[in-house]
PAVEXDO-41568 format. One line per field, with one value per residue (C-alpha): residue number from 1; residue in three letters; y, z, x. Coordinates in Angstrom, 3 decimals, always signed. Each point is the difference from the previous one (the first is absolute). Layout:
<nodes>
k [NUM;...]
r [ALA;...]
yy [Y;...]
zz [Z;...]
xx [X;...]
</nodes>
This chain:
<nodes>
k [1;2;3;4;5;6;7;8;9;10;11;12;13;14;15;16;17;18;19;20;21;22;23;24;25;26;27;28;29;30;31;32;33;34;35;36;37;38;39;40;41;42;43;44;45;46;47;48;49;50;51;52;53;54;55;56;57;58;59;60;61;62;63;64;65;66;67;68;69;70;71;72;73;74;75;76;77;78;79;80;81;82;83;84;85;86;87;88;89;90;91;92;93;94;95;96;97;98;99;100;101;102;103;104;105;106;107;108;109;110;111;112;113;114;115;116;117;118;119;120;121;122;123;124;125;126;127;128;129;130;131;132;133;134;135;136;137;138;139;140;141;142;143;144;145;146;147;148;149;150;151;152;153;154;155;156;157;158;159;160;161;162;163;164;165;166;167;168;169;170;171;172;173;174;175;176;177;178;179;180;181;182;183]
r [MET;ALA;TYR;THR;ILE;ARG;ARG;GLY;GLY;SER;ASP;TRP;ALA;GLU;ILE;TYR;VAL;LYS;GLU;ALA;ASP;THR;ALA;LYS;ASP;LEU;GLU;ASN;ASP;HIS;LEU;MET;TRP;ALA;LYS;PHE;THR;ASP;ILE;SER;TRP;THR;HIS;ASP;ASN;GLN;GLY;PHE;PHE;TYR;GLU;ARG;TYR;GLU;SER;PRO;GLU;SER;LEU;LYS;ASN;LYS;ALA;VAL;ASP;ASN;PRO;ALA;ALA;ALA;GLY;THR;GLU;THR;ASP;ARG;ASP;SER;ALA;HIS;MET;VAL;TYR;TYR;HIS;ARG;LEU;GLY;THR;LYS;GLN;GLU;GLN;ASP;VAL;LEU;ILE;PHE;THR;ASN;PRO;LYS;GLU;VAL;ASP;ASN;VAL;TYR;PHE;SER;VAL;VAL;THR;ASN;ASP;GLY;LYS;TYR;LEU;LEU;VAL;ASP;LYS;ARG;GLY;ASP;CYS;ASP;PHE;GLU;GLU;GLY;VAL;MET;GLY;PHE;ALA;ASP;ILE;SER;GLN;ASP;GLY;PRO;ASN;SER;LYS;LEU;ASP;LYS;PRO;ILE;GLU;PHE;THR;ARG;PHE;HIS;ASP;THR;VAL;GLU;LEU;ALA;TYR;LEU;HIS;ASN;ILE;GLY;CYS;LYS;PHE;TYR;PHE;ARG;THR;LYS;TYR;LYS;ALA;PRO;ASN]
yy [+2.639;+1.449;+1.598;+2.017;+3.218;+1.061;+3.647;+1.586;-3.212;-0.457;-3.425;+1.327;-1.242;+1.234;-2.690;+0.731;-2.178;+0.274;-1.151;-2.458;+0.729;+3.795;+0.368;+2.652;+0.172;-0.620;+3.139;-1.545;-2.614;+2.141;-1.307;+1.768;-1.043;-3.459;-1.198;-3.387;-1.192;-2.645;+0.151;-3.246;-0.158;-2.021;-2.451;+1.779;+3.092;+2.190;+1.178;-0.663;-0.229;+2.396;+1.099;+3.441;+2.123;+2.857;+3.334;+1.437;+2.123;+2.852;+0.307;-0.006;+3.810;+0.110;-1.129;-3.758;-0.685;+2.013;-2.593;+2.435;-0.054;-3.774;-0.747;+3.375;-1.135;-1.494;-1.888;-3.615;-2.394;-2.501;-2.441;-1.114;-0.908;-2.183;+1.643;-1.075;+2.541;-0.503;+1.501;+3.271;+1.017;+2.636;-1.055;+1.106;-2.905;-2.619;-2.790;-0.708;-3.740;-0.551;+1.781;-0.925;+3.006;-2.173;-0.484;+3.465;-0.637;-2.845;+0.401;-2.062;-1.109;-1.603;-2.376;-1.638;-3.677;-1.308;-1.347;+3.258;-1.761;+1.138;+3.136;-0.575;+2.556;+0.042;+1.394;+1.568;+1.434;+3.477;+0.194;-3.818;-0.958;-3.749;-1.687;-1.183;-0.752;+0.764;-1.183;-0.488;+0.771;-1.308;+2.847;-2.188;+1.112;-2.409;+0.389;+1.798;+3.056;+0.343;+3.510;+1.424;+2.618;-0.409;-1.199;-3.682;-2.680;-1.969;-3.635;+0.152;-2.057;-0.762;+3.371;-0.916;-1.736;+2.027;-1.020;+1.285;-0.821;-1.918;-1.485;-1.633;-2.666;+0.666;+0.331;-1.849;+2.610;-0.313;+2.179;+0.509;+0.018;-0.130;-1.684;-2.598;+0.451;-1.130;+3.099]
zz [+10.923;-2.900;-3.013;-3.056;-1.535;-3.588;-0.736;-3.245;-2.043;+0.631;+0.287;+3.024;+3.263;+3.543;+2.662;+3.333;+3.072;+2.075;+3.611;-0.169;+3.496;-0.386;-3.809;+0.195;-2.466;+1.646;-0.356;-0.889;-2.343;-3.098;-2.966;-3.341;-3.509;+0.060;-3.457;-1.229;+3.591;+2.194;+3.781;+1.628;+3.807;+2.022;+2.261;+3.156;-1.233;+0.637;-3.585;-3.671;-3.380;-2.796;-3.348;-1.115;-2.147;+1.005;-0.021;-3.537;-0.753;-1.365;+3.332;+2.249;+0.131;+0.907;+3.269;-0.140;+2.319;-2.153;-1.191;-2.579;-1.866;-0.590;-3.540;-1.403;-0.789;-3.296;+1.292;-0.989;+2.940;+0.395;+2.582;+1.812;+3.610;+2.753;+3.447;+3.524;+2.173;+3.766;+1.676;+1.838;-2.032;-2.681;-3.636;+0.011;+2.388;-2.276;-1.023;-3.646;-0.292;-3.727;-3.270;-3.159;-1.591;-2.986;-0.972;+0.520;-2.021;+2.180;+2.613;+3.187;+2.372;+3.385;+1.969;+3.373;-0.155;+1.821;+2.871;+0.311;-0.444;-3.496;-2.087;-3.719;-2.660;-3.375;-2.982;-2.776;-3.166;-1.295;-0.450;+0.030;+2.951;-0.447;+3.320;+0.770;+3.469;-0.175;+3.371;+3.696;+3.279;+3.527;+2.228;+2.926;+3.537;+0.185;-3.668;-1.494;-1.020;+3.125;+0.880;-3.389;+0.343;-3.307;-3.570;-0.230;-2.168;-1.700;-1.056;-3.635;-1.682;-3.728;-1.813;-3.157;+1.475;+1.033;+3.528;+2.199;+3.700;+1.395;+3.315;+1.808;+2.641;+1.591;-2.846;-2.496;-2.277;-2.178;-3.100;-2.931;-3.336;-3.726;-0.513;-2.806;-0.174;-3.402;-0.650]
xx [-11.370;+1.973;-1.630;+1.005;-1.294;+0.631;-0.703;-1.111;+0.163;+3.730;+1.646;+1.912;-1.441;+0.320;-0.149;-1.658;-0.388;-3.134;-0.394;-2.894;-1.336;-0.126;-0.218;+2.759;+2.885;+3.370;+2.116;+3.380;-1.405;-0.613;+1.981;+0.494;+1.064;-1.508;-0.981;-1.200;+0.038;-1.493;+0.070;+1.063;+0.138;+2.464;-1.792;+1.180;-1.935;+3.043;+0.231;-0.613;+1.681;-0.896;+1.410;+1.098;+2.276;+2.253;-1.788;+0.049;+3.060;-2.118;-1.803;+3.079;+0.058;-3.687;-1.530;+0.596;-2.921;-2.389;-2.532;-1.380;+3.339;-0.114;-1.066;+1.067;+3.540;+1.109;+3.050;+0.497;-0.305;+2.805;+1.318;-3.135;+0.820;-1.455;+0.106;-0.860;-1.824;+0.038;-3.088;+0.551;+3.058;+0.468;+0.345;+3.653;+0.667;-1.558;+2.341;+0.757;-0.603;+0.459;+0.694;+1.836;+1.728;+1.018;-3.651;-1.484;-3.160;-1.225;-2.696;+0.143;-2.734;+0.544;-2.191;+0.424;-0.970;-3.066;+2.099;+1.984;+3.328;+0.971;+0.020;-0.574;+0.859;-1.759;+1.861;-2.031;+1.505;-0.696;-3.799;-0.142;-2.128;+0.197;+0.567;+3.506;+1.347;+3.691;+1.242;-0.569;+1.754;-0.441;-1.305;-1.096;+0.848;+2.940;+0.989;+3.012;-2.052;-2.154;+1.189;-1.047;+2.718;+1.869;-0.497;-0.883;+1.583;-2.749;+0.125;-0.966;-2.678;+0.114;+0.297;-1.862;-3.046;-3.033;-0.953;-2.819;+0.259;-2.961;+1.115;+2.871;+0.439;+3.365;+2.490;-2.219;-1.607;-3.072;-0.285;-2.335;+1.808;-0.611;+3.360;-0.244;-3.778;-1.298;-2.097]
</nodes>
């Protein structure tokens, strides 16, 4: 089980993983600098996707793993990133799956589809939390991205239509949208 803690009213979140049988936190699975994040597990339960920023520049000279420092900085966040964390590894080993340095104000959210075959990435504009699935990638065990060891190329959906993932059957996706709605 993965969970987040936000300290002192900060938007920064720390992610912890707890062993369900013993209720103990796993030592290596403590992740810092997550912000505006979901946690989406791969279906093999070997890891999960989450979203984060780089640690704030103003805190780089302080103890980076000092949770009390999060939220005291005044740096501007930019270049939100989607990472994959493999259980039992340190955060430094997490794999950058997606970012877009050309659109630094966007926030991204990732979700593994119900069947575990695809990873979807939502793109949200700066402070605009309308739903919009940007693209998908095959992460199935026999798919081109199965190793989750490098950034992934996503097949893009329509960029200007707000889409919210509901379900999929194979490669047929079902979305909720307001596209061309009369009201």
